[in-house]
Backbone as XML, in Angstrom:
<?xml version="1.0"?>
<chain id="A" units="angstrom">
  <residue number="1" name="TYR">
    <atom name="N" x="-102.141" y="30.327" z="-1.319"/>
    <atom name="CA" x="-102.296" y="31.758" z="-1.292"/>
    <atom name="C" x="-101.666" y="32.407" z="-2.509"/>
  </residue>
  <residue number="2" name="GLY">
    <atom name="N" x="-100.323" y="32.493" z="-2.547"/>
    <atom name="CA" x="-99.706" y="33.177" z="-3.660"/>
    <atom name="C" x="-98.202" y="33.089" z="-3.625"/>
  </residue>
  <residue number="3" name="ALA">
    <atom name="N" x="-97.597" y="33.694" z="-4.648"/>
    <atom name="CA" x="-96.139" y="33.710" z="-4.759"/>
    <atom name="C" x="-95.728" y="34.966" z="-5.495"/>
  </residue>
  <residue number="4" name="PHE">
    <atom name="N" x="-94.467" y="35.347" z="-5.344"/>
    <atom name="CA" x="-93.952" y="36.559" z="-5.951"/>
    <atom name="C" x="-92.516" y="36.343" z="-6.380"/>
  </residue>
  <residue number="5" name="CYS">
    <atom name="N" x="-92.153" y="36.910" z="-7.514"/>
    <atom name="CA" x="-90.779" y="36.938" z="-7.993"/>
    <atom name="C" x="-90.498" y="38.341" z="-8.508"/>
  </residue>
  <residue number="6" name="SER">
    <atom name="N" x="-89.498" y="39.015" z="-7.937"/>
    <atom name="CA" x="-89.163" y="40.374" z="-8.337"/>
    <atom name="C" x="-88.879" y="40.437" z="-9.832"/>
  </residue>
  <residue number="7" name="GLN">
    <atom name="N" x="-89.367" y="41.487" z="-10.482"/>
    <atom name="CA" x="-89.201" y="41.668" z="-11.922"/>
    <atom name="C" x="-88.231" y="42.804" z="-12.237"/>
  </residue>
  <residue number="8" name="VAL">
    <atom name="N" x="-87.411" y="43.211" z="-11.271"/>
    <atom name="CA" x="-86.503" y="44.343" z="-11.449"/>
    <atom name="C" x="-85.564" y="44.135" z="-12.621"/>
  </residue>
  <residue number="9" name="LYS">
    <atom name="N" x="-84.955" y="42.941" z="-12.729"/>
    <atom name="CA" x="-84.019" y="42.698" z="-13.825"/>
    <atom name="C" x="-84.730" y="42.554" z="-15.165"/>
  </residue>
  <residue number="10" name="ASN">
    <atom name="N" x="-86.028" y="42.312" z="-15.125"/>
    <atom name="CA" x="-86.804" y="42.103" z="-16.338"/>
    <atom name="C" x="-87.617" y="43.359" z="-16.617"/>
  </residue>
  <residue number="11" name="MET">
    <atom name="N" x="-86.990" y="44.351" z="-17.211"/>
    <atom name="CA" x="-87.652" y="45.622" z="-17.444"/>
    <atom name="C" x="-88.384" y="45.655" z="-18.779"/>
  </residue>
  <residue number="12" name="SER">
    <atom name="N" x="-88.454" y="44.530" z="-19.456"/>
    <atom name="CA" x="-89.170" y="44.485" z="-20.728"/>
    <atom name="C" x="-90.671" y="44.520" z="-20.486"/>
  </residue>
  <residue number="13" name="ILE">
    <atom name="N" x="-91.412" y="44.557" z="-21.547"/>
    <atom name="CA" x="-92.868" y="44.576" z="-21.455"/>
    <atom name="C" x="-93.385" y="43.261" z="-20.908"/>
  </residue>
  <residue number="14" name="LEU">
    <atom name="N" x="-92.763" y="42.157" z="-21.293"/>
    <atom name="CA" x="-93.219" y="40.843" z="-20.851"/>
    <atom name="C" x="-92.641" y="40.492" z="-19.490"/>
  </residue>
  <residue number="15" name="LYS">
    <atom name="N" x="-93.486" y="40.043" z="-18.595"/>
    <atom name="CA" x="-93.066" y="39.617" z="-17.267"/>
    <atom name="C" x="-93.214" y="38.100" z="-17.184"/>
  </residue>
  <residue number="16" name="ASP">
    <atom name="N" x="-92.708" y="37.522" z="-16.085"/>
    <atom name="CA" x="-92.787" y="36.082" z="-15.913"/>
    <atom name="C" x="-94.241" y="35.626" z="-15.773"/>
  </residue>
  <residue number="17" name="ASP">
    <atom name="N" x="-94.550" y="34.480" z="-16.384"/>
    <atom name="CA" x="-95.857" y="33.829" z="-16.267"/>
    <atom name="C" x="-95.730" y="32.759" z="-15.186"/>
  </residue>
  <residue number="18" name="LEU">
    <atom name="N" x="-95.978" y="33.149" z="-13.952"/>
    <atom name="CA" x="-95.689" y="32.277" z="-12.814"/>
    <atom name="C" x="-96.718" y="31.180" z="-12.625"/>
  </residue>
  <residue number="19" name="TYR">
    <atom name="N" x="-96.233" y="30.032" z="-12.178"/>
    <atom name="CA" x="-97.087" y="28.965" z="-11.673"/>
    <atom name="C" x="-96.317" y="28.213" z="-10.609"/>
  </residue>
  <residue number="20" name="MET">
    <atom name="N" x="-97.046" y="27.458" z="-9.795"/>
    <atom name="CA" x="-96.433" y="26.717" z="-8.702"/>
    <atom name="C" x="-96.641" y="25.227" z="-8.925"/>
  </residue>
  <residue number="21" name="GLU">
    <atom name="N" x="-95.573" y="24.464" z="-8.755"/>
    <atom name="CA" x="-95.670" y="23.008" z="-8.691"/>
    <atom name="C" x="-95.518" y="22.611" z="-7.232"/>
  </residue>
  <residue number="22" name="VAL">
    <atom name="N" x="-96.408" y="21.769" z="-6.768"/>
    <atom name="CA" x="-96.349" y="21.248" z="-5.404"/>
    <atom name="C" x="-96.150" y="19.743" z="-5.536"/>
  </residue>
  <residue number="23" name="GLU">
    <atom name="N" x="-95.099" y="19.255" z="-4.905"/>
    <atom name="CA" x="-94.701" y="17.859" z="-5.094"/>
    <atom name="C" x="-94.450" y="17.191" z="-3.752"/>
  </residue>
  <residue number="24" name="VAL">
    <atom name="N" x="-94.834" y="15.934" z="-3.654"/>
    <atom name="CA" x="-94.442" y="15.093" z="-2.527"/>
    <atom name="C" x="-93.511" y="14.033" z="-3.084"/>
  </residue>
  <residue number="25" name="ALA">
    <atom name="N" x="-92.308" y="13.955" z="-2.515"/>
    <atom name="CA" x="-91.317" y="12.948" z="-2.908"/>
    <atom name="C" x="-91.094" y="12.028" z="-1.716"/>
  </residue>
  <residue number="26" name="GLY">
    <atom name="N" x="-90.974" y="10.763" z="-1.998"/>
    <atom name="CA" x="-90.764" y="9.782" z="-0.942"/>
    <atom name="C" x="-90.810" y="8.395" z="-1.539"/>
  </residue>
  <residue number="27" name="LEU">
    <atom name="N" x="-91.441" y="7.462" z="-0.837"/>
    <atom name="CA" x="-91.623" y="6.120" z="-1.379"/>
    <atom name="C" x="-92.542" y="6.201" z="-2.594"/>
  </residue>
  <residue number="28" name="PRO">
    <atom name="N" x="-92.380" y="5.294" z="-3.547"/>
    <atom name="CA" x="-93.137" y="5.388" z="-4.806"/>
    <atom name="C" x="-94.641" y="5.575" z="-4.632"/>
  </residue>
  <residue number="29" name="GLU">
    <atom name="N" x="-95.253" y="4.927" z="-3.649"/>
    <atom name="CA" x="-96.701" y="5.065" z="-3.475"/>
    <atom name="C" x="-97.111" y="6.433" z="-2.935"/>
  </residue>
  <residue number="30" name="ASP">
    <atom name="N" x="-96.160" y="7.217" z="-2.434"/>
    <atom name="CA" x="-96.466" y="8.554" z="-1.913"/>
    <atom name="C" x="-96.125" y="9.671" z="-2.896"/>
  </residue>
  <residue number="31" name="CYS">
    <atom name="N" x="-95.356" y="9.391" z="-3.917"/>
    <atom name="CA" x="-94.903" y="10.435" z="-4.842"/>
    <atom name="C" x="-96.068" y="10.986" z="-5.665"/>
  </residue>
  <residue number="32" name="ALA">
    <atom name="N" x="-96.165" y="12.311" z="-5.718"/>
    <atom name="CA" x="-97.232" y="12.959" z="-6.481"/>
    <atom name="C" x="-96.812" y="14.384" z="-6.805"/>
  </residue>
  <residue number="33" name="LEU">
    <atom name="N" x="-97.367" y="14.912" z="-7.895"/>
    <atom name="CA" x="-97.068" y="16.274" z="-8.346"/>
    <atom name="C" x="-98.365" y="16.920" z="-8.804"/>
  </residue>
  <residue number="34" name="GLN">
    <atom name="N" x="-98.596" y="18.155" z="-8.337"/>
    <atom name="CA" x="-99.740" y="18.936" z="-8.788"/>
    <atom name="C" x="-99.245" y="20.305" z="-9.198"/>
  </residue>
  <residue number="35" name="ARG">
    <atom name="N" x="-99.959" y="20.919" z="-10.142"/>
    <atom name="CA" x="-99.546" y="22.211" z="-10.686"/>
    <atom name="C" x="-100.710" y="23.194" z="-10.612"/>
  </residue>
  <residue number="36" name="SER">
    <atom name="N" x="-100.374" y="24.450" z="-10.307"/>
    <atom name="CA" x="-101.391" y="25.500" z="-10.309"/>
    <atom name="C" x="-101.600" y="26.008" z="-11.735"/>
  </residue>
  <residue number="37" name="ARG">
    <atom name="N" x="-102.537" y="26.864" z="-11.906"/>
    <atom name="CA" x="-102.700" y="27.561" z="-13.181"/>
    <atom name="C" x="-101.586" y="28.609" z="-13.296"/>
  </residue>
  <residue number="38" name="SER">
    <atom name="N" x="-101.366" y="29.125" z="-14.483"/>
    <atom name="CA" x="-100.363" y="30.174" z="-14.704"/>
    <atom name="C" x="-101.006" y="31.544" z="-14.571"/>
  </residue>
  <residue number="39" name="ALA">
    <atom name="N" x="-100.229" y="32.479" z="-14.034"/>
    <atom name="CA" x="-100.638" y="33.884" z="-13.985"/>
    <atom name="C" x="-99.873" y="34.593" z="-15.098"/>
  </residue>
  <residue number="40" name="ALA">
    <atom name="N" x="-100.544" y="34.905" z="-16.169"/>
    <atom name="CA" x="-99.894" y="35.413" z="-17.375"/>
    <atom name="C" x="-99.367" y="36.832" z="-17.207"/>
  </residue>
  <residue number="41" name="ASN">
    <atom name="N" x="-98.059" y="36.993" z="-17.490"/>
    <atom name="CA" x="-97.422" y="38.289" z="-17.669"/>
    <atom name="C" x="-97.568" y="39.227" z="-16.470"/>
  </residue>
  <residue number="42" name="THR">
    <atom name="N" x="-97.441" y="38.692" z="-15.249"/>
    <atom name="CA" x="-97.625" y="39.545" z="-14.076"/>
    <atom name="C" x="-96.441" y="39.563" z="-13.122"/>
  </residue>
  <residue number="43" name="GLY">
    <atom name="N" x="-95.727" y="38.464" z="-12.992"/>
    <atom name="CA" x="-94.690" y="38.364" z="-11.968"/>
    <atom name="C" x="-95.265" y="38.077" z="-10.597"/>
  </residue>
  <residue number="44" name="ARG">
    <atom name="N" x="-96.594" y="37.985" z="-10.512"/>
    <atom name="CA" x="-97.272" y="37.658" z="-9.252"/>
    <atom name="C" x="-98.249" y="36.528" z="-9.504"/>
  </residue>
  <residue number="45" name="LEU">
    <atom name="N" x="-98.387" y="35.664" z="-8.533"/>
    <atom name="CA" x="-99.292" y="34.527" z="-8.639"/>
    <atom name="C" x="-100.179" y="34.522" z="-7.411"/>
  </residue>
  <residue number="46" name="LYS">
    <atom name="N" x="-101.485" y="34.662" z="-7.616"/>
    <atom name="CA" x="-102.432" y="34.608" z="-6.508"/>
    <atom name="C" x="-103.313" y="33.385" z="-6.711"/>
  </residue>
  <residue number="47" name="LEU">
    <atom name="N" x="-103.292" y="32.514" z="-5.717"/>
    <atom name="CA" x="-104.040" y="31.264" z="-5.805"/>
    <atom name="C" x="-105.044" y="31.153" z="-4.678"/>
  </residue>
  <residue number="48" name="ASN">
    <atom name="N" x="-106.119" y="30.511" z="-4.960"/>
    <atom name="CA" x="-107.053" y="30.078" z="-3.934"/>
    <atom name="C" x="-107.320" y="28.612" z="-4.230"/>
  </residue>
  <residue number="49" name="THR">
    <atom name="N" x="-106.260" y="27.818" z="-4.168"/>
    <atom name="CA" x="-106.286" y="26.429" z="-4.597"/>
    <atom name="C" x="-105.786" y="25.533" z="-3.478"/>
  </residue>
  <residue number="50" name="ASP">
    <atom name="N" x="-106.482" y="24.428" z="-3.280"/>
    <atom name="CA" x="-106.010" y="23.413" z="-2.337"/>
    <atom name="C" x="-105.248" y="22.345" z="-3.108"/>
  </residue>
  <residue number="51" name="PHE">
    <atom name="N" x="-104.129" y="21.934" z="-2.558"/>
    <atom name="CA" x="-103.372" y="20.812" z="-3.096"/>
    <atom name="C" x="-103.441" y="19.712" z="-2.044"/>
  </residue>
  <residue number="52" name="ASP">
    <atom name="N" x="-104.147" y="18.647" z="-2.351"/>
    <atom name="CA" x="-104.330" y="17.557" z="-1.395"/>
    <atom name="C" x="-103.503" y="16.353" z="-1.818"/>
  </residue>
  <residue number="53" name="PHE">
    <atom name="N" x="-102.779" y="15.779" z="-0.849"/>
    <atom name="CA" x="-101.952" y="14.606" z="-1.101"/>
    <atom name="C" x="-102.268" y="13.546" z="-0.058"/>
  </residue>
  <residue number="54" name="LYS">
    <atom name="N" x="-102.388" y="12.317" z="-0.489"/>
    <atom name="CA" x="-102.528" y="11.187" z="0.431"/>
    <atom name="C" x="-101.143" y="10.570" z="0.583"/>
  </residue>
  <residue number="55" name="VAL">
    <atom name="N" x="-100.640" y="10.586" z="1.805"/>
    <atom name="CA" x="-99.285" y="10.097" z="2.071"/>
    <atom name="C" x="-99.363" y="8.999" z="3.120"/>
  </residue>
  <residue number="56" name="ARG">
    <atom name="N" x="-98.828" y="7.837" z="2.778"/>
    <atom name="CA" x="-98.834" y="6.704" z="3.699"/>
    <atom name="C" x="-97.639" y="6.725" z="4.659"/>
  </residue>
  <residue number="57" name="TYR">
    <atom name="N" x="-96.511" y="7.209" z="4.170"/>
    <atom name="CA" x="-95.276" y="7.179" z="4.956"/>
    <atom name="C" x="-94.674" y="8.587" z="5.078"/>
  </residue>
  <residue number="58" name="PRO">
    <atom name="N" x="-95.299" y="9.468" z="5.877"/>
    <atom name="CA" x="-94.808" y="10.847" z="5.986"/>
    <atom name="C" x="-93.416" y="10.957" z="6.602"/>
  </residue>
  <residue number="59" name="GLU">
    <atom name="N" x="-93.007" y="9.940" z="7.350"/>
    <atom name="CA" x="-91.684" y="10.015" z="7.990"/>
    <atom name="C" x="-90.534" y="9.953" z="6.978"/>
  </residue>
  <residue number="60" name="VAL">
    <atom name="N" x="-90.805" y="9.528" z="5.735"/>
    <atom name="CA" x="-89.748" y="9.485" z="4.715"/>
    <atom name="C" x="-90.125" y="10.325" z="3.481"/>
  </residue>
  <residue number="61" name="ALA">
    <atom name="N" x="-91.104" y="11.217" z="3.623"/>
    <atom name="CA" x="-91.553" y="12.035" z="2.496"/>
    <atom name="C" x="-91.117" y="13.487" z="2.670"/>
  </residue>
  <residue number="62" name="VAL">
    <atom name="N" x="-90.962" y="14.171" z="1.536"/>
    <atom name="CA" x="-90.542" y="15.571" z="1.511"/>
    <atom name="C" x="-91.561" y="16.360" z="0.686"/>
  </residue>
  <residue number="63" name="LEU">
    <atom name="N" x="-91.926" y="17.547" z="1.174"/>
    <atom name="CA" x="-92.774" y="18.462" z="0.414"/>
    <atom name="C" x="-91.883" y="19.441" z="-0.315"/>
  </residue>
  <residue number="64" name="LEU">
    <atom name="N" x="-92.112" y="19.605" z="-1.628"/>
    <atom name="CA" x="-91.330" y="20.529" z="-2.446"/>
    <atom name="C" x="-92.266" y="21.522" z="-3.119"/>
  </residue>
  <residue number="65" name="LEU">
    <atom name="N" x="-91.903" y="22.786" z="-3.072"/>
    <atom name="CA" x="-92.597" y="23.837" z="-3.814"/>
    <atom name="C" x="-91.636" y="24.356" z="-4.870"/>
  </residue>
  <residue number="66" name="HIS">
    <atom name="N" x="-92.109" y="24.451" z="-6.100"/>
    <atom name="CA" x="-91.298" y="24.981" z="-7.196"/>
    <atom name="C" x="-92.054" y="26.143" z="-7.814"/>
  </residue>
  <residue number="67" name="LEU">
    <atom name="N" x="-91.485" y="27.344" z="-7.783"/>
    <atom name="CA" x="-92.048" y="28.495" z="-8.479"/>
    <atom name="C" x="-91.415" y="28.525" z="-9.859"/>
  </residue>
  <residue number="68" name="LYS">
    <atom name="N" x="-92.255" y="28.495" z="-10.904"/>
    <atom name="CA" x="-91.732" y="28.383" z="-12.265"/>
    <atom name="C" x="-92.310" y="29.452" z="-13.173"/>
  </residue>
  <residue number="69" name="ASP">
    <atom name="N" x="-91.586" y="29.682" z="-14.267"/>
    <atom name="CA" x="-92.026" y="30.588" z="-15.323"/>
    <atom name="C" x="-92.514" y="29.736" z="-16.489"/>
  </residue>
  <residue number="70" name="ASP">
    <atom name="N" x="-93.759" y="29.920" z="-16.867"/>
    <atom name="CA" x="-94.369" y="29.151" z="-17.952"/>
    <atom name="C" x="-93.858" y="29.690" z="-19.284"/>
  </residue>
  <residue number="71" name="ASP">
    <atom name="N" x="-92.883" y="28.997" z="-19.868"/>
    <atom name="CA" x="-92.283" y="29.412" z="-21.142"/>
    <atom name="C" x="-92.921" y="28.637" z="-22.279"/>
  </residue>
  <residue number="72" name="THR">
    <atom name="N" x="-93.597" y="29.336" z="-23.168"/>
    <atom name="CA" x="-94.226" y="28.663" z="-24.303"/>
    <atom name="C" x="-93.266" y="28.493" z="-25.474"/>
  </residue>
  <residue number="73" name="LEU">
    <atom name="N" x="-92.168" y="29.244" z="-25.488"/>
    <atom name="CA" x="-91.245" y="29.191" z="-26.617"/>
    <atom name="C" x="-90.122" y="28.175" z="-26.446"/>
  </residue>
  <residue number="74" name="VAL">
    <atom name="N" x="-89.943" y="27.668" z="-25.242"/>
    <atom name="CA" x="-88.892" y="26.668" z="-24.994"/>
    <atom name="C" x="-89.520" y="25.437" z="-24.339"/>
  </residue>
  <residue number="75" name="ALA">
    <atom name="N" x="-88.828" y="24.325" z="-24.438"/>
    <atom name="CA" x="-89.386" y="23.057" z="-23.950"/>
    <atom name="C" x="-89.407" y="22.973" z="-22.424"/>
  </residue>
  <residue number="76" name="LEU">
    <atom name="N" x="-88.467" y="23.608" z="-21.750"/>
    <atom name="CA" x="-88.346" y="23.476" z="-20.298"/>
    <atom name="C" x="-88.642" y="24.809" z="-19.623"/>
  </residue>
  <residue number="77" name="ASP">
    <atom name="N" x="-89.551" y="24.811" z="-18.659"/>
    <atom name="CA" x="-89.877" y="26.026" z="-17.920"/>
    <atom name="C" x="-88.769" y="26.343" z="-16.921"/>
  </residue>
  <residue number="78" name="ASP">
    <atom name="N" x="-88.496" y="27.646" z="-16.734"/>
    <atom name="CA" x="-87.464" y="28.084" z="-15.798"/>
    <atom name="C" x="-87.944" y="27.904" z="-14.364"/>
  </residue>
  <residue number="79" name="THR">
    <atom name="N" x="-87.075" y="27.352" z="-13.514"/>
    <atom name="CA" x="-87.341" y="27.305" z="-12.083"/>
    <atom name="C" x="-86.824" y="28.597" z="-11.481"/>
  </residue>
  <residue number="80" name="LEU">
    <atom name="N" x="-87.711" y="29.391" z="-10.889"/>
    <atom name="CA" x="-87.338" y="30.681" z="-10.314"/>
    <atom name="C" x="-87.027" y="30.577" z="-8.835"/>
  </residue>
  <residue number="81" name="GLY">
    <atom name="N" x="-87.557" y="29.560" z="-8.192"/>
    <atom name="CA" x="-87.299" y="29.360" z="-6.781"/>
    <atom name="C" x="-87.919" y="28.055" z="-6.315"/>
  </residue>
  <residue number="82" name="TYR">
    <atom name="N" x="-87.412" y="27.549" z="-5.193"/>
    <atom name="CA" x="-87.950" y="26.306" z="-4.644"/>
    <atom name="C" x="-87.817" y="26.321" z="-3.130"/>
  </residue>
  <residue number="83" name="TRP">
    <atom name="N" x="-88.511" y="25.378" z="-2.514"/>
    <atom name="CA" x="-88.450" y="25.177" z="-1.074"/>
    <atom name="C" x="-88.725" y="23.715" z="-0.815"/>
  </residue>
  <residue number="84" name="ALA">
    <atom name="N" x="-88.031" y="23.113" z="0.122"/>
    <atom name="CA" x="-88.225" y="21.702" z="0.446"/>
    <atom name="C" x="-88.150" y="21.517" z="1.956"/>
  </residue>
  <residue number="85" name="VAL">
    <atom name="N" x="-89.019" y="20.628" z="2.473"/>
    <atom name="CA" x="-89.013" y="20.333" z="3.904"/>
    <atom name="C" x="-89.566" y="18.921" z="4.106"/>
  </residue>
  <residue number="86" name="PRO">
    <atom name="N" x="-88.979" y="18.155" z="5.024"/>
    <atom name="CA" x="-89.556" y="16.849" z="5.350"/>
    <atom name="C" x="-90.979" y="17.019" z="5.897"/>
  </residue>
  <residue number="87" name="LEU">
    <atom name="N" x="-91.884" y="16.145" z="5.481"/>
    <atom name="CA" x="-93.277" y="16.252" z="5.929"/>
    <atom name="C" x="-93.412" y="16.178" z="7.446"/>
  </residue>
  <residue number="88" name="ASN">
    <atom name="N" x="-92.579" y="15.380" z="8.087"/>
    <atom name="CA" x="-92.717" y="15.244" z="9.541"/>
    <atom name="C" x="-92.262" y="16.497" z="10.293"/>
  </residue>
  <residue number="89" name="GLU">
    <atom name="N" x="-91.718" y="17.500" z="9.597"/>
    <atom name="CA" x="-91.337" y="18.771" z="10.225"/>
    <atom name="C" x="-92.345" y="19.882" z="9.955"/>
  </residue>
  <residue number="90" name="LEU">
    <atom name="N" x="-93.365" y="19.607" z="9.121"/>
    <atom name="CA" x="-94.363" y="20.631" z="8.801"/>
    <atom name="C" x="-95.240" y="20.932" z="9.998"/>
  </residue>
  <residue number="91" name="VAL">
    <atom name="N" x="-95.479" y="22.209" z="10.217"/>
    <atom name="CA" x="-96.353" y="22.660" z="11.292"/>
    <atom name="C" x="-97.553" y="23.347" z="10.643"/>
  </residue>
  <residue number="92" name="PRO">
    <atom name="N" x="-98.780" y="22.938" z="10.992"/>
    <atom name="CA" x="-99.952" y="23.590" z="10.418"/>
    <atom name="C" x="-99.955" y="25.091" z="10.712"/>
  </residue>
  <residue number="93" name="GLY">
    <atom name="N" x="-100.485" y="25.854" z="9.752"/>
    <atom name="CA" x="-100.584" y="27.297" z="9.919"/>
    <atom name="C" x="-100.329" y="28.028" z="8.619"/>
  </residue>
  <residue number="94" name="ASP">
    <atom name="N" x="-100.328" y="29.355" z="8.698"/>
    <atom name="CA" x="-100.050" y="30.220" z="7.549"/>
    <atom name="C" x="-98.601" y="30.667" z="7.624"/>
  </residue>
  <residue number="95" name="TRP">
    <atom name="N" x="-97.901" y="30.561" z="6.494"/>
    <atom name="CA" x="-96.465" y="30.828" z="6.463"/>
    <atom name="C" x="-96.088" y="31.626" z="5.225"/>
  </residue>
  <residue number="96" name="VAL">
    <atom name="N" x="-95.113" y="32.504" z="5.371"/>
    <atom name="CA" x="-94.454" y="33.141" z="4.232"/>
    <atom name="C" x="-93.083" y="32.499" z="4.138"/>
  </residue>
  <residue number="97" name="ILE">
    <atom name="N" x="-92.819" y="31.880" z="2.994"/>
    <atom name="CA" x="-91.607" y="31.087" z="2.809"/>
    <atom name="C" x="-90.697" y="31.782" z="1.801"/>
  </residue>
  <residue number="98" name="ASN">
    <atom name="N" x="-89.480" y="32.100" z="2.228"/>
    <atom name="CA" x="-88.492" y="32.627" z="1.278"/>
    <atom name="C" x="-87.954" y="31.466" z="0.465"/>
  </residue>
  <residue number="99" name="LEU">
    <atom name="N" x="-88.048" y="31.599" z="-0.850"/>
    <atom name="CA" x="-87.613" y="30.531" z="-1.741"/>
    <atom name="C" x="-86.110" y="30.611" z="-1.976"/>
  </residue>
  <residue number="100" name="ARG">
    <atom name="N" x="-85.538" y="29.515" z="-2.429"/>
    <atom name="CA" x="-84.117" y="29.428" z="-2.765"/>
    <atom name="C" x="-83.990" y="29.350" z="-4.274"/>
  </residue>
  <residue number="101" name="ASP">
    <atom name="N" x="-82.879" y="29.835" z="-4.823"/>
    <atom name="CA" x="-82.671" y="29.738" z="-6.265"/>
    <atom name="C" x="-82.080" y="28.380" z="-6.623"/>
  </residue>
  <residue number="102" name="THR">
    <atom name="N" x="-81.824" y="28.160" z="-7.892"/>
    <atom name="CA" x="-81.350" y="26.849" z="-8.349"/>
    <atom name="C" x="-79.929" y="26.543" z="-7.878"/>
  </residue>
  <residue number="103" name="LYS">
    <atom name="N" x="-79.235" y="27.540" z="-7.331"/>
    <atom name="CA" x="-77.905" y="27.305" z="-6.754"/>
    <atom name="C" x="-77.987" y="27.197" z="-5.234"/>
  </residue>
  <residue number="104" name="ASP">
    <atom name="N" x="-79.215" y="27.009" z="-4.721"/>
    <atom name="CA" x="-79.496" y="26.802" z="-3.307"/>
    <atom name="C" x="-79.203" y="28.020" z="-2.438"/>
  </residue>
  <residue number="105" name="ARG">
    <atom name="N" x="-79.269" y="29.206" z="-3.029"/>
    <atom name="CA" x="-79.083" y="30.444" z="-2.263"/>
    <atom name="C" x="-80.447" y="31.004" z="-1.886"/>
  </residue>
  <residue number="106" name="PRO">
    <atom name="N" x="-80.608" y="31.479" z="-0.632"/>
    <atom name="CA" x="-81.880" y="32.095" z="-0.250"/>
    <atom name="C" x="-82.113" y="33.369" z="-1.047"/>
  </residue>
  <residue number="107" name="ARG">
    <atom name="N" x="-83.349" y="33.599" z="-1.453"/>
    <atom name="CA" x="-83.709" y="34.771" z="-2.244"/>
    <atom name="C" x="-84.829" y="35.524" z="-1.540"/>
  </residue>
  <residue number="108" name="GLY">
    <atom name="N" x="-84.527" y="36.681" z="-1.021"/>
    <atom name="CA" x="-85.542" y="37.496" z="-0.357"/>
    <atom name="C" x="-86.559" y="38.086" z="-1.312"/>
  </residue>
  <residue number="109" name="ASP">
    <atom name="N" x="-86.232" y="38.115" z="-2.611"/>
    <atom name="CA" x="-87.154" y="38.693" z="-3.594"/>
    <atom name="C" x="-88.061" y="37.644" z="-4.236"/>
  </residue>
  <residue number="110" name="ARG">
    <atom name="N" x="-88.036" y="36.421" z="-3.727"/>
    <atom name="CA" x="-88.883" y="35.334" z="-4.230"/>
    <atom name="C" x="-89.470" y="34.608" z="-3.036"/>
  </residue>
  <residue number="111" name="TRP">
    <atom name="N" x="-90.774" y="34.647" z="-2.920"/>
    <atom name="CA" x="-91.416" y="34.044" z="-1.757"/>
    <atom name="C" x="-92.747" y="33.438" z="-2.143"/>
  </residue>
  <residue number="112" name="ALA">
    <atom name="N" x="-93.245" y="32.597" z="-1.239"/>
    <atom name="CA" x="-94.569" y="32.004" z="-1.385"/>
    <atom name="C" x="-95.276" y="32.095" z="-0.039"/>
  </residue>
  <residue number="113" name="LYS">
    <atom name="N" x="-96.549" y="32.427" z="-0.072"/>
    <atom name="CA" x="-97.376" y="32.428" z="1.135"/>
    <atom name="C" x="-98.263" y="31.213" z="1.058"/>
  </residue>
  <residue number="114" name="VAL">
    <atom name="N" x="-98.173" y="30.344" z="2.061"/>
    <atom name="CA" x="-98.917" y="29.081" z="2.048"/>
    <atom name="C" x="-99.662" y="28.881" z="3.364"/>
  </residue>
  <residue number="115" name="SER">
    <atom name="N" x="-100.671" y="28.050" z="3.285"/>
    <atom name="CA" x="-101.394" y="27.605" z="4.458"/>
    <atom name="C" x="-101.292" y="26.081" z="4.487"/>
  </residue>
  <residue number="116" name="ILE">
    <atom name="N" x="-100.807" y="25.550" z="5.587"/>
    <atom name="CA" x="-100.583" y="24.100" z="5.705"/>
    <atom name="C" x="-101.544" y="23.545" z="6.730"/>
  </residue>
  <residue number="117" name="SER">
    <atom name="N" x="-102.231" y="22.456" z="6.360"/>
    <atom name="CA" x="-103.117" y="21.784" z="7.299"/>
    <atom name="C" x="-103.066" y="20.290" z="7.066"/>
  </residue>
  <residue number="118" name="TRP">
    <atom name="N" x="-103.326" y="19.549" z="8.129"/>
    <atom name="CA" x="-103.395" y="18.088" z="8.069"/>
    <atom name="C" x="-104.847" y="17.683" z="8.184"/>
  </residue>
  <residue number="119" name="LEU">
    <atom name="N" x="-105.261" y="16.741" z="7.398"/>
    <atom name="CA" x="-106.652" y="16.237" z="7.475"/>
    <atom name="C" x="-106.678" y="14.878" z="8.126"/>
  </residue>
</chain>
């Protein structure tokens, strides 16, 4: 669906170029990473994208969402927020997820709206 990061502290003309990384971490055969397109200079990311993962061992796998700023001037993109949950705890449905910052603090001004389904 989408993601949002408040731009209050960033009052300049340029806003964050958001994108989402969706990752499955677990046993080597289950590990995978997919990335969305970037939303240039908006601070908002609207997606209509499916991220499909084939996981053999969901009982030891974790789903991670990383909201990032696509920085073209530096080598490493900024992580603006993340969320992690064991796959065996995921419940199908539509969810609004409050993301955490890199110091593991919940951030009400950074969220992602996702739809989770099992095939």
